[in-house]
C-alpha positions as CSV (number, residue, x, y, z in Angstrom):
1,X,-114.3,-29.7,92.4
2,X,-110.5,-29.7,91.9
3,X,-108.7,-31.8,89.6
4,X,-107.1,-34.5,91.5
5,X,-104.7,-36.4,88.7
6,X,-104.4,-40.0,89.1
7,X,-100.3,-41.1,89.3
8,X,-101.1,-42.9,85.2
9,X,-102.2,-39.3,83.9
10,X,-99.0,-37.5,85.6
11,X,-96.5,-40.4,84.4
12,X,-98.3,-39.8,80.8
13,X,-98.4,-35.8,81.1
14,X,-94.2,-36.1,81.9
15,X,-93.7,-38.1,78.8
16,X,-95.4,-35.5,76.8
17,X,-93.1,-32.8,78.6
18,X,-90.4,-34.9,78.5
19,X,-91.0,-35.6,74.6
20,X,-90.4,-31.8,74.2
21,X,-94.3,-30.3,74.6
22,X,-93.9,-27.0,76.2
23,X,-97.6,-25.6,74.7
24,X,-99.8,-27.6,73.2
25,X,-102.5,-26.3,70.4
26,X,-106.5,-27.3,71.0
27,X,-106.4,-30.6,69.0
28,X,-103.2,-31.9,70.6
29,X,-104.9,-31.4,74.3
30,X,-108.3,-33.1,73.1
31,X,-105.9,-35.8,71.7
32,X,-104.2,-35.7,74.9
33,X,-107.4,-35.7,77.3
34,X,-108.8,-38.5,75.4
35,X,-106.0,-40.3,76.3
36,X,-105.3,-39.7,79.8
37,X,-109.4,-40.2,80.2
38,X,-108.8,-43.9,80.4
39,X,-106.8,-43.7,83.8
40,X,-109.8,-41.2,85.4
41,X,-111.4,-38.2,85.0
42,X,-110.2,-35.1,83.2
43,X,-111.3,-32.7,80.8
44,X,-109.0,-30.2,78.7
45,X,-108.7,-27.5,80.7
46,X,-107.1,-29.6,83.0
47,X,-104.6,-30.8,80.6
48,X,-104.2,-26.6,79.3
49,X,-103.3,-25.8,83.0
50,X,-100.9,-28.4,83.4
51,X,-98.8,-27.0,80.8
52,X,-99.0,-24.0,82.1
């Protein structure tokens, strides 16, 4: 099934992006994914592809 980000997840991802993050490394992706998991289902690959 396709990942459908919650408004909170999008807000946090945009915050990282506005903060200058463009291509997070594996460790950063894990950290972001763990944070976003509090707001709904998400996998590391979802975070990775969002930044592409």
